[in-house]
C-alpha positions as CSV (number, residue, x, y, z in Angstrom):
1,M,0.0,0.0,0.0
2,K,1.2,3.5,-0.9
3,T,0.5,6.4,1.4
4,A,1.4,10.1,1.2
5,G,2.3,12.4,4.1
6,I,2.2,16.2,4.2
7,D,4.0,18.2,6.9
8,I,3.0,21.9,7.1
9,G,6.0,23.4,9.0
10,T,6.7,27.0,10.0
11,T,9.2,27.7,7.3
12,T,8.8,24.7,4.9
13,I,6.1,22.3,3.7
14,S,7.3,18.8,3.1
15,G,5.8,15.6,1.7
16,V,6.7,12.0,1.2
17,V,5.3,8.9,-0.5
18,L,5.7,5.7,1.4
19,E,5.3,2.1,0.1
20,K,4.7,-0.7,2.6
21,E,6.7,-3.7,1.6
22,E,5.9,-7.4,2.2
23,N,8.1,-7.6,5.3
24,G,6.1,-4.8,6.9
25,Q,8.9,-2.2,6.4
26,A,8.1,1.0,4.6
27,K,10.4,2.7,2.1
28,I,10.3,6.2,0.9
29,L,9.6,6.5,-2.8
30,E,10.1,10.2,-2.9
31,A,10.4,13.2,-0.6
32,K,10.0,16.8,-1.6
33,T,10.1,20.1,0.3
34,V,8.9,23.6,-0.7
35,E,9.3,27.0,1.0
36,N,6.4,28.2,3.2
37,G,7.3,31.8,3.2
38,C,3.9,33.0,4.2
39,F,4.6,35.3,7.2
40,I,2.7,38.5,7.4
41,E,4.5,41.7,8.4
42,T,2.3,43.5,10.9
43,G,4.5,46.0,12.6
44,N,4.0,44.3,16.0
45,E,7.3,42.6,17.0
46,W,5.3,40.1,19.2
47,E,3.0,39.0,16.5
48,R,3.8,36.0,14.3
49,I,1.1,35.2,11.9
50,Q,1.0,33.7,8.4
51,Y,-1.3,33.6,5.4
52,A,-3.3,30.5,6.0
53,K,-4.9,30.3,2.5
54,E,-1.6,30.6,0.8
55,I,-0.1,27.9,2.9
56,V,-3.0,25.6,2.0
57,E,-2.5,26.4,-1.7
58,R,1.1,25.4,-1.6
59,A,0.3,22.2,0.4
60,V,-2.3,21.3,-2.2
61,N,0.1,21.8,-5.1
62,L,2.7,19.6,-3.4
63,L,0.1,16.9,-2.7
64,D,-1.2,17.0,-6.3
65,Y,2.3,16.6,-7.5
66,F,2.6,13.3,-5.6
67,L,-0.8,12.0,-6.6
68,E,-0.2,12.6,-10.2
69,K,3.2,10.9,-10.1
70,Y,2.0,8.1,-7.9
71,P,-1.6,7.3,-8.8
72,H,-1.8,4.2,-6.6
73,V,-1.5,6.2,-3.4
74,E,-4.5,5.1,-1.3
75,R,-4.3,7.3,1.8
76,I,-3.1,10.7,2.8
77,G,-1.8,11.5,6.3
78,L,-1.3,15.0,7.7
79,T,0.8,16.8,10.3
80,G,2.3,20.2,10.9
81,Q,3.2,23.0,13.3
82,M,1.4,22.4,16.6
83,H,-0.2,24.9,19.0
84,G,-1.2,27.6,16.5
85,I,-4.8,28.2,15.3
86,V,-6.9,29.4,12.4
87,Y,-10.5,30.4,12.7
88,V,-13.2,28.7,10.5
89,D,-16.8,29.6,9.8
90,K,-20.0,27.5,9.7
91,E,-19.1,26.3,6.2
92,G,-15.7,25.2,7.2
93,N,-13.9,28.1,5.5
94,C,-10.8,29.7,6.9
95,V,-11.6,33.3,8.0
96,S,-8.4,34.4,9.6
97,P,-4.6,34.2,9.3
98,L,-2.7,31.4,11.0
99,Y,-1.7,32.5,14.5
100,T,1.5,30.5,14.9
101,W,3.1,28.8,17.8
102,Q,5.7,31.6,17.8
103,D,3.1,34.3,18.5
104,A,3.8,36.1,21.7
105,R,0.6,38.0,22.4
106,G,0.0,35.9,25.5
107,S,3.2,37.3,27.2
108,I,2.7,41.0,26.5
109,Y,2.9,43.4,29.4
110,A,0.3,46.1,29.0
111,G,0.6,48.9,31.6
112,D,-0.1,47.5,35.0
113,Q,-1.6,44.3,33.7
114,I,0.3,41.1,33.9
115,P,0.7,39.0,30.8
116,L,-2.2,36.7,30.0
117,T,-0.1,33.6,30.6
118,E,0.6,34.7,34.1
119,E,-3.1,35.5,34.7
120,I,-4.0,31.9,33.5
121,R,-1.4,30.4,35.9
122,E,-2.8,32.4,38.8
123,R,-6.5,32.0,38.1
124,C,-6.6,28.5,36.7
125,Q,-3.4,26.8,38.0
126,I,-2.6,26.0,34.4
127,H,0.6,26.4,32.5
128,A,-0.2,27.5,29.0
129,A,2.6,29.1,27.0
130,S,2.1,32.1,24.7
131,G,1.5,30.7,21.2
132,Y,-0.8,27.9,22.5
133,G,-4.1,28.2,20.6
134,L,-6.4,28.8,23.5
135,V,-4.1,31.5,24.9
136,T,-4.2,33.2,21.6
137,H,-8.0,32.8,21.4
138,I,-8.6,34.3,24.9
139,Y,-6.4,37.3,23.9
140,N,-8.3,37.7,20.7
141,I,-11.6,37.6,22.4
142,R,-10.5,40.4,24.8
143,H,-9.2,42.6,22.0
144,N,-12.1,42.0,19.6
145,L,-9.8,40.2,17.1
146,V,-12.0,37.2,16.5
147,P,-13.6,37.4,13.1
148,D,-17.4,37.9,13.2
149,S,-18.1,34.9,11.0
150,A,-15.9,32.5,13.0
151,L,-17.5,29.6,14.9
152,S,-14.6,27.4,15.7
153,F,-10.8,27.0,15.3
154,C,-8.3,24.3,14.6
155,T,-4.6,23.8,13.6
156,I,-3.4,24.6,10.1
157,M,-3.1,20.9,9.2
158,D,-6.6,20.2,10.5
159,Y,-7.9,23.0,8.3
160,F,-5.9,21.5,5.4
161,G,-7.8,18.2,6.0
162,M,-11.1,20.1,6.0
163,Y,-10.2,21.9,2.8
164,L,-9.3,18.6,1.0
165,T,-12.4,16.8,2.1
166,G,-15.0,19.5,2.2
167,R,-15.6,18.9,5.9
168,K,-17.4,21.8,7.7
169,K,-16.5,21.2,11.3
170,P,-13.0,20.5,12.6
171,L,-12.1,17.0,13.9
172,V,-8.8,17.2,15.9
173,H,-6.7,14.3,17.1
174,V,-5.8,14.5,20.8
175,S,-2.1,15.1,19.9
176,N,-3.2,18.5,18.4
177,A,-5.9,19.2,20.9
178,A,-3.4,19.0,23.8
179,G,-1.3,21.6,22.0
180,F,-4.0,24.3,22.4
181,G,-3.6,24.3,26.2
182,F,-6.3,23.9,28.8
183,F,-6.3,20.2,28.0
184,D,-6.0,17.4,30.6
185,S,-3.8,14.8,28.9
186,H,-4.5,12.4,31.7
187,K,-8.3,12.4,31.2
188,M,-7.9,13.3,27.5
189,C,-10.4,16.2,27.5
190,F,-10.5,20.0,27.6
191,E,-10.8,21.7,30.9
192,K,-14.0,23.3,30.1
193,E,-14.8,24.9,33.5
194,K,-11.5,26.7,33.5
195,L,-12.0,27.8,30.0
196,A,-15.4,29.2,30.9
197,E,-13.9,31.1,33.8
198,M,-11.5,32.8,31.2
199,G,-14.5,33.8,29.1
200,V,-14.3,31.1,26.4
201,D,-17.5,29.7,24.9
202,V,-16.8,25.9,25.0
203,N,-19.1,25.4,22.1
204,W,-16.3,26.8,20.0
205,L,-14.0,23.8,20.8
206,P,-13.4,21.4,18.0
207,D,-14.4,17.8,18.1
208,V,-11.6,15.6,19.4
209,C,-10.8,11.9,18.5
210,M,-8.5,9.5,20.3
211,G,-7.5,7.4,17.3
212,I,-6.8,7.9,13.6
213,E,-10.1,8.7,11.9
214,K,-11.2,9.3,8.3
215,L,-11.9,12.9,7.5
216,G,-13.2,12.2,4.0
217,T,-11.7,11.7,0.6
218,Y,-9.6,13.8,-1.8
219,R,-9.3,12.7,-5.4
220,G,-10.6,9.3,-4.4
221,R,-8.0,8.8,-1.6
222,T,-8.8,8.5,2.1
223,V,-7.7,11.5,4.2
224,T,-7.1,10.9,7.9
225,T,-6.9,13.1,10.9
226,A,-3.7,15.2,11.3
227,I,-1.4,14.4,14.2
228,G,1.1,16.8,15.9
229,D,4.4,17.3,14.3
230,N,6.3,16.2,17.5
231,Q,4.3,12.9,17.5
232,A,4.7,12.5,13.7
233,S,8.5,13.1,13.9
234,F,8.9,10.5,16.6
235,L,6.8,8.0,14.6
236,G,8.8,8.7,11.4
237,A,12.2,8.5,13.1
238,A,11.7,5.9,15.9
239,G,8.5,4.1,15.3
240,D,6.4,3.3,18.3
241,E,9.0,1.8,20.6
242,E,9.3,2.8,24.2
243,N,12.5,3.9,25.9
244,I,13.9,5.5,22.8
245,L,15.1,9.1,23.1
246,L,14.5,11.3,20.1
247,V,16.6,14.5,20.1
248,N,15.5,17.1,17.5
249,M,17.4,20.3,16.8
250,G,15.8,22.8,14.4
251,T,14.9,26.4,15.2
252,G,14.0,25.2,18.6
253,G,15.3,22.0,20.4
254,Q,13.3,19.1,21.7
255,I,13.7,15.8,23.4
256,S,10.9,13.1,23.4
257,V,10.6,9.7,25.0
258,L,7.7,7.4,24.3
259,S,6.1,6.0,27.5
260,G,3.1,4.1,28.6
261,Q,3.0,6.1,31.8
262,Y,1.8,9.6,32.3
263,F,4.3,12.1,33.7
264,S,4.7,15.8,33.7
265,G,7.3,18.0,35.5
266,D,9.1,21.3,35.3
267,G,9.2,22.0,31.5
268,I,8.1,18.5,30.6
269,E,4.7,17.7,29.0
270,A,3.0,14.4,28.6
271,R,1.8,14.7,25.0
272,P,-0.8,12.2,23.8
273,F,0.6,9.9,21.2
274,L,-1.1,7.0,19.5
275,N,-2.6,3.8,21.1
276,R,-3.0,5.6,24.4
277,K,0.7,6.2,24.9
278,Y,2.4,9.4,25.7
279,L,5.4,11.4,24.4
280,L,7.2,12.8,27.4
281,A,8.6,15.9,25.8
282,G,10.7,18.9,26.7
283,A,11.3,21.8,24.3
284,S,13.8,24.7,24.2
285,L,12.6,27.8,22.4
286,C,16.1,28.7,21.2
287,G,17.8,25.6,19.9
288,G,19.5,25.9,16.6
289,K,18.5,29.5,16.6
290,A,21.1,30.1,19.3
291,Y,23.9,29.0,16.9
292,A,22.3,31.0,14.1
293,L,22.4,34.1,16.2
294,L,26.2,33.6,16.8
295,E,26.7,33.1,13.0
296,Q,24.9,36.4,12.4
297,F,27.1,38.1,14.9
298,F,30.3,36.8,13.3
299,R,28.9,37.5,9.8
300,K,28.2,41.2,10.6
301,I,31.8,41.7,11.7
302,V,33.1,40.1,8.6
303,K,30.8,42.2,6.4
304,E,31.9,45.4,8.1
305,A,35.6,44.5,7.8
306,T,35.6,43.0,4.3
307,G,32.3,43.8,2.6
308,Q,31.6,40.1,2.1
309,D,28.4,38.6,3.3
310,Q,28.7,34.8,3.2
311,P,27.5,32.0,5.5
312,L,30.1,31.2,8.1
313,Y,28.8,27.8,9.4
314,K,31.7,25.8,7.8
315,V,34.2,28.1,9.5
316,M,32.3,27.9,12.8
317,E,32.3,24.1,12.6
318,K,36.1,24.2,12.4
319,M,36.3,26.6,15.3
320,A,33.9,24.6,17.4
321,R,36.0,21.5,17.0
322,T,39.1,23.5,18.0
323,G,37.1,24.8,21.0
324,R,36.1,21.3,21.9
325,D,39.7,20.1,21.9
326,L,40.8,23.1,24.0
327,N,38.0,22.5,26.6
328,S,38.8,18.8,26.9
329,E,42.0,19.8,28.8
330,R,40.3,22.4,31.1
331,T,38.5,22.1,34.4
332,E,34.8,23.1,34.4
333,S,35.6,26.4,36.1
334,R,37.9,27.4,33.2
335,K,35.3,26.8,30.5
336,I,32.9,29.4,29.1
337,K,29.4,28.6,30.3
338,V,26.6,29.6,27.9
339,E,22.9,29.5,28.8
340,T,21.1,29.6,25.4
341,T,17.7,30.6,26.8
342,F,17.9,33.8,24.6
343,D,14.1,33.6,23.9
344,G,13.2,32.5,27.4
345,T,11.7,29.1,28.2
346,R,8.2,27.6,28.1
347,V,8.0,27.8,31.9
348,N,9.6,31.3,32.1
349,P,9.2,33.4,29.0
350,E,11.0,36.3,30.6
351,K,14.2,34.4,31.3
352,S,17.2,35.6,29.4
353,G,20.4,33.8,28.3
354,S,23.9,34.3,29.8
355,I,27.6,33.9,29.1
356,T,29.6,33.4,32.3
357,Q,33.0,32.1,33.4
358,V,34.7,34.3,30.8
359,S,38.5,34.7,31.2
360,S,41.4,36.0,29.2
361,E,42.1,32.3,28.4
362,N,38.8,31.4,26.9
363,F,37.7,34.7,25.4
364,T,38.1,33.3,21.9
365,P,35.7,32.7,18.9
366,E,36.5,29.0,19.2
367,D,35.3,28.9,22.8
368,F,32.2,30.8,22.0
369,C,31.3,28.4,19.2
370,Y,31.8,25.4,21.4
371,G,30.1,27.1,24.4
372,V,26.9,27.8,22.5
373,L,26.7,24.3,21.2
374,K,27.2,22.9,24.7
375,G,24.6,25.3,26.0
376,M,22.1,24.1,23.5
377,S,22.8,20.5,24.5
378,T,22.7,21.2,28.2
379,E,19.2,22.7,28.2
380,L,17.9,19.5,26.6
381,Y,19.9,17.3,28.9
382,Q,18.4,19.0,32.0
383,M,15.0,18.2,30.6
384,Y,15.9,14.6,30.1
385,M,17.1,14.3,33.7
386,T,13.8,15.6,34.9
387,I,12.1,12.8,32.9
388,Q,14.6,10.2,34.1
389,K,14.3,11.1,37.8
390,G,10.5,11.3,37.6
391,T,9.9,8.0,35.8
392,G,13.0,5.9,36.1
393,I,13.1,5.5,32.3
394,K,16.5,4.5,30.9
395,I,17.0,5.0,27.2
396,R,18.0,2.1,25.1
397,R,18.7,4.1,22.0
398,M,19.1,7.7,21.0
399,I,18.0,9.0,17.6
400,G,18.8,12.4,16.2
401,S,16.7,14.5,13.8
402,G,16.6,18.0,12.4
403,N,19.1,20.0,10.3
404,G,20.8,21.3,13.5
405,L,22.2,17.8,14.1
406,R,22.6,16.7,10.5
407,K,24.7,19.7,9.6
408,N,26.8,19.9,12.8
409,P,28.9,16.8,13.7
410,V,30.5,18.6,16.7
411,L,27.0,19.1,18.2
412,C,26.3,15.4,17.7
413,E,29.6,14.5,19.6
414,I,28.7,16.9,22.4
415,I,25.3,15.3,22.8
416,E,26.8,11.8,22.8
417,D,29.2,12.8,25.5
418,M,26.5,14.4,27.6
419,F,23.8,11.7,27.3
420,K,26.4,8.9,27.4
421,A,24.8,7.1,24.4
422,E,25.4,6.7,20.7
423,L,23.4,9.2,18.6
424,V,22.1,7.7,15.4
425,L,20.6,10.1,12.9
426,A,17.2,9.2,11.6
427,E,17.3,7.4,8.2
428,C,14.9,9.8,6.6
429,E,15.3,13.6,6.7
430,E,11.5,14.3,6.5
431,E,10.6,12.6,9.7
432,A,7.3,14.4,10.3
433,A,6.0,13.9,6.8
434,T,7.0,10.2,7.0
435,G,5.3,9.9,10.4
436,A,2.1,11.4,8.9
437,A,2.1,8.9,6.1
438,M,2.6,6.1,8.6
439,S,-0.2,7.4,10.8
440,S,-2.6,7.2,7.8
441,S,-1.8,3.5,7.4
442,M,-3.0,3.0,11.0
443,Y,-6.5,3.9,10.2
444,N,-8.7,0.8,10.5
445,Y,-12.1,1.0,8.7
446,S,-13.6,-1.7,10.9
447,N,-12.8,0.1,14.1
448,S,-13.8,3.6,12.9
449,T,-16.3,5.4,15.2
450,R,-17.3,8.0,12.6
């Protein structure tokens, strides 16, 4: 059976076609990525929104390319950027931009008023980060930003499924529902009383399903419910095995461990997976972005000095390796220590980064390159230790994904040293799209409840 998977990311839209072989393994027939490039300039530095309709047009074009080239594709699976929302009307049409997971309206200080995220913590005892869909929705309600014709909301990949199938009301998998916030992942339901307390009409909430369901058909193929990109990436890279650690490094960083037990801790979420399992996940807001900031810093100096404006990652890789060699001979107190929380954390959005233990010995570009990479790794390792101490889980394998790891062997070596495990890069580069295609093959007609 051939299945297609589409991943609507923040900066790119990716797709794959999978073919399931007789031995049960799946091979990728083709993978393709196009630019998203749909951000809207608003003049508000805290606002991160995108043209939802343009995103869908690009995703449709990519999907049509696959279906025309591989006419025997039977099913279509979907995934994409979690947490963000689009509003839809009674006909299932999109009537707003996409408010992305990066949107910071929930953490704005306005005069004497505390940020919305802090108010939610105080009033409801819920941690919901800025960028989570229901935080965005509450802010929009209070500032009259909800479109008059809107009746509900969903993720961009859920809306893509509606667009493909003509569905009028969103059906959201629990992996995406939990990403909106105000969701009890233990009981698998929205916390409606607390939402009502914050002024949300719970009739706006989308329908939620536990398993993979059929949304409808597109060009004769079954389209199934979208799953979160974290879950899809894990499925595509590691399958559904427990006690495997997935380390992802893109713009942000993330660790995920699949577990049959529920656990949440400081900075750790229990995200619903498939088959009533959980992904215990921790995310850094500034993962690969931290290294990109350092590259921009160096590049600006080079441009001012020489007039040249070229990427410096290859040079930085060489310097980072030299920095690693130098630091292998130093005590911890003689090493630069970098906290790469330059964009805060999920738990503490106001937290800033830091560079400490600087001396005349280590004030070098080599040490800074190495220090930033180690800081990126340390933030994720601390999250893993929270999981390990809270659950007793011991990883059997560690898999790496994301361009931040694929393009930076020194970072891979640092992570291996820190986690004391071999890091094996995922076989496919489009893990999320692959996981989406795999999820579609899990839909069982006989067990469907809809």
